[in-house]
C-alpha positions as CSV (number, residue, x, y, z in Angstrom):
1,M,-167.6,-61.8,119.0
2,K,-165.7,-64.4,117.0
3,P,-162.4,-62.7,117.4
4,I,-162.7,-62.8,121.2
5,I,-163.5,-66.6,121.0
6,A,-160.5,-67.1,118.8
7,W,-158.3,-65.3,121.3
8,V,-159.5,-67.3,124.2
9,V,-159.0,-70.5,122.3
10,V,-155.4,-69.4,121.4
11,A,-154.8,-68.5,125.1
12,L,-156.2,-71.7,126.3
13,F,-154.0,-73.6,123.7
14,V,-151.0,-71.6,124.9
15,V,-151.6,-72.2,128.6
16,G,-152.2,-75.8,128.0
17,L,-149.0,-76.1,126.0
18,W,-147.0,-74.3,128.7
19,L,-148.5,-76.6,131.3
20,T,-147.6,-79.7,129.3
21,L,-144.0,-78.5,128.8
22,R,-143.6,-77.6,132.5
23,A,-144.9,-81.1,133.6
24,R,-142.5,-82.8,131.0
25,Q,-139.6,-80.6,132.4
26,N,-140.4,-81.6,135.9
27,R,-140.7,-85.2,135.0
28,D,-137.3,-85.1,133.1
29,A,-135.9,-83.3,136.2
30,S,-137.2,-86.0,138.5
31,K,-135.7,-88.8,136.3
32,S,-132.5,-87.2,136.3
33,S,-132.5,-86.6,140.1
34,A,-133.6,-90.2,140.6
35,S,-130.7,-91.4,138.5
36,A,-128.2,-89.2,140.4
37,S,-129.5,-90.5,143.6
38,S,-129.3,-94.1,142.5
39,S,-125.7,-93.7,141.3
40,Y,-124.8,-92.0,144.8
41,Q,-126.4,-94.6,146.7
42,G,-124.7,-97.4,144.6
43,L,-121.2,-96.0,145.2
44,R,-121.8,-95.3,148.7
45,N,-123.0,-98.9,149.4
46,L,-120.1,-100.3,147.5
47,A,-117.8,-98.4,149.6
48,L,-119.6,-99.5,152.9
49,Q,-120.5,-103.1,152.1
50,S,-118.3,-104.6,149.5
51,P,-117.0,-108.0,150.4
52,L,-113.5,-107.7,152.1
53,T,-111.9,-109.8,149.3
54,E,-113.0,-107.1,146.8
55,V,-111.4,-104.2,148.5
56,P,-107.6,-104.1,147.9
57,S,-106.8,-102.1,151.1
58,A,-108.8,-104.5,153.3
59,I,-106.6,-107.4,152.2
60,S,-103.4,-105.9,153.7
61,A,-105.0,-104.3,156.8
62,K,-104.3,-105.9,160.1
63,P,-107.3,-107.4,162.0
64,G,-109.5,-104.6,163.5
65,E,-107.5,-101.8,161.9
66,P,-109.3,-99.3,159.5
67,F,-108.8,-99.9,155.8
68,A,-111.6,-97.4,154.6
69,V,-113.2,-94.2,156.0
70,L,-116.5,-92.6,154.8
71,M,-117.5,-89.1,155.9
72,D,-121.1,-88.3,155.0
73,W,-121.8,-84.7,155.2
74,G,-125.3,-83.3,155.4
75,I,-125.1,-80.2,153.2
76,P,-128.0,-78.0,152.0
77,A,-128.3,-79.8,148.5
78,G,-128.3,-83.3,150.0
79,T,-125.2,-85.2,151.2
80,A,-121.5,-85.3,150.3
81,T,-119.6,-88.3,150.9
82,V,-115.9,-88.6,151.0
83,A,-114.4,-92.2,150.8
84,A,-110.7,-92.8,151.7
85,Y,-108.9,-96.0,151.5
86,A,-105.6,-97.2,153.2
87,D,-104.1,-97.7,149.5
88,G,-104.6,-94.0,148.9
89,T,-107.7,-94.3,146.8
90,A,-110.1,-91.5,147.5
91,S,-113.5,-90.3,146.0
92,V,-116.1,-87.7,146.6
93,Y,-119.7,-88.5,145.8
94,L,-122.6,-86.0,145.8
95,S,-126.2,-87.2,146.3
96,S,-127.3,-84.5,143.8
97,G,-125.0,-86.1,141.3
98,G,-121.4,-85.7,140.3
99,G,-118.1,-86.0,142.2
100,F,-114.7,-87.2,141.9
101,L,-113.6,-90.9,141.6
102,G,-110.2,-92.6,142.5
103,G,-108.0,-89.6,142.3
104,G,-105.4,-91.1,144.6
105,Q,-104.0,-93.1,141.6
106,A,-103.0,-90.1,139.6
107,H,-102.3,-87.5,142.2
108,E,-99.9,-88.0,145.1
109,S,-101.5,-85.2,147.2
110,I,-104.9,-86.9,147.1
111,R,-103.3,-90.3,147.8
112,N,-101.5,-88.9,150.9
113,A,-104.6,-87.2,152.1
114,A,-106.6,-90.5,151.8
115,I,-103.8,-92.5,153.7
116,R,-103.5,-89.9,156.4
117,T,-107.4,-90.0,156.8
118,V,-107.4,-93.7,157.5
119,E,-104.5,-93.4,159.8
120,I,-106.4,-90.8,161.9
121,A,-109.5,-93.0,161.9
122,G,-107.2,-95.7,163.6
123,E,-106.2,-93.2,166.2
124,L,-109.9,-92.2,166.9
125,K,-111.8,-95.6,166.4
126,N,-112.1,-95.9,170.3
127,L,-114.6,-92.9,170.0
128,M,-116.9,-94.9,167.7
129,Q,-119.6,-97.5,168.1
130,P,-120.1,-100.6,165.8
131,T,-123.0,-100.4,163.4
132,T,-124.7,-102.6,160.8
133,T,-126.9,-99.7,159.4
134,Y,-125.8,-96.8,157.4
135,P,-128.2,-93.9,157.5
136,L,-127.5,-90.6,156.0
137,P,-127.0,-87.6,158.2
138,Q,-129.3,-84.7,158.7
139,R,-128.5,-81.2,157.4
140,G,-125.7,-79.9,159.5
141,Q,-124.5,-83.2,160.7
142,V,-121.4,-85.4,159.8
143,M,-121.4,-89.1,160.0
144,F,-118.2,-91.2,159.9
145,Y,-118.1,-94.7,159.0
146,V,-114.9,-96.7,159.5
147,R,-114.5,-100.1,158.0
148,T,-112.4,-102.7,159.6
149,S,-112.1,-106.5,159.1
150,L,-114.2,-106.8,162.3
151,G,-117.1,-104.6,161.1
152,V,-118.0,-101.0,160.5
153,L,-117.7,-98.2,163.3
154,T,-119.5,-95.1,163.4
155,A,-119.8,-91.6,165.0
156,T,-122.1,-88.7,164.4
157,V,-121.1,-85.1,165.1
158,P,-122.7,-81.6,164.5
159,E,-120.9,-80.0,161.7
160,E,-120.4,-77.0,164.0
161,E,-118.4,-79.0,166.5
162,L,-116.1,-80.2,163.9
163,R,-115.6,-76.7,162.4
164,S,-115.0,-75.2,165.8
165,H,-112.6,-78.1,166.9
166,R,-115.0,-78.8,170.0
167,S,-115.2,-82.5,169.0
168,P,-112.2,-84.8,169.2
169,L,-113.3,-86.0,165.8
170,Y,-112.4,-82.7,164.2
171,R,-109.1,-84.2,163.0
172,L,-110.9,-86.8,161.0
173,G,-113.2,-84.2,159.6
174,D,-110.3,-81.8,158.6
175,S,-108.5,-84.8,157.0
176,A,-111.4,-85.6,154.9
177,Q,-111.9,-82.0,153.9
178,T,-108.2,-82.1,152.9
179,I,-109.2,-84.6,150.1
180,I,-111.9,-82.4,148.9
181,T,-109.4,-79.5,148.9
182,Q,-106.8,-81.5,147.0
183,Y,-109.3,-82.5,144.3
184,R,-110.3,-78.8,143.9
185,L,-106.5,-77.9,143.5
186,T,-106.0,-80.6,140.8
187,Q,-109.1,-79.4,139.0
188,E,-107.6,-75.9,138.8
189,K,-104.4,-77.0,137.4
């Protein structure tokens, strides 16, 4: 009978150890996820709310004209944000962690795509409404935020309407996608 008790004790010990390790892994993954989310939110908030005096492209922008554009895209893994500035700075942030920062300084293709994105936002700003809140999109939605010296403008579009070019904002979505493409191409080189 003693060998059976020993096996039960060993089995309980192994199960207990396994449960402890799983709990630790889940806790570590949760901390990592919280850290990624915090970094993402911090970068996004800087892009949306930095004082105008701290944004170089805002200083040279004409009153009411865009100097920055954010495209928040609700993807299965969370949110992808593309930030483009009139000075050619462009970044991509992922809510799950990671992304690309400031590639417009080093790569002309990224710089040109960022500048073009801001230009297109200027052409389409009459399709947007003023906002002081910056919610994230639902999965399958795309939200645009356009910063001007007079405030932030926004529009929300189903991703499918951008992809199929049914929304007049498809040009802005395509231009922001060009930034992502240019980052990918520079990574492949």
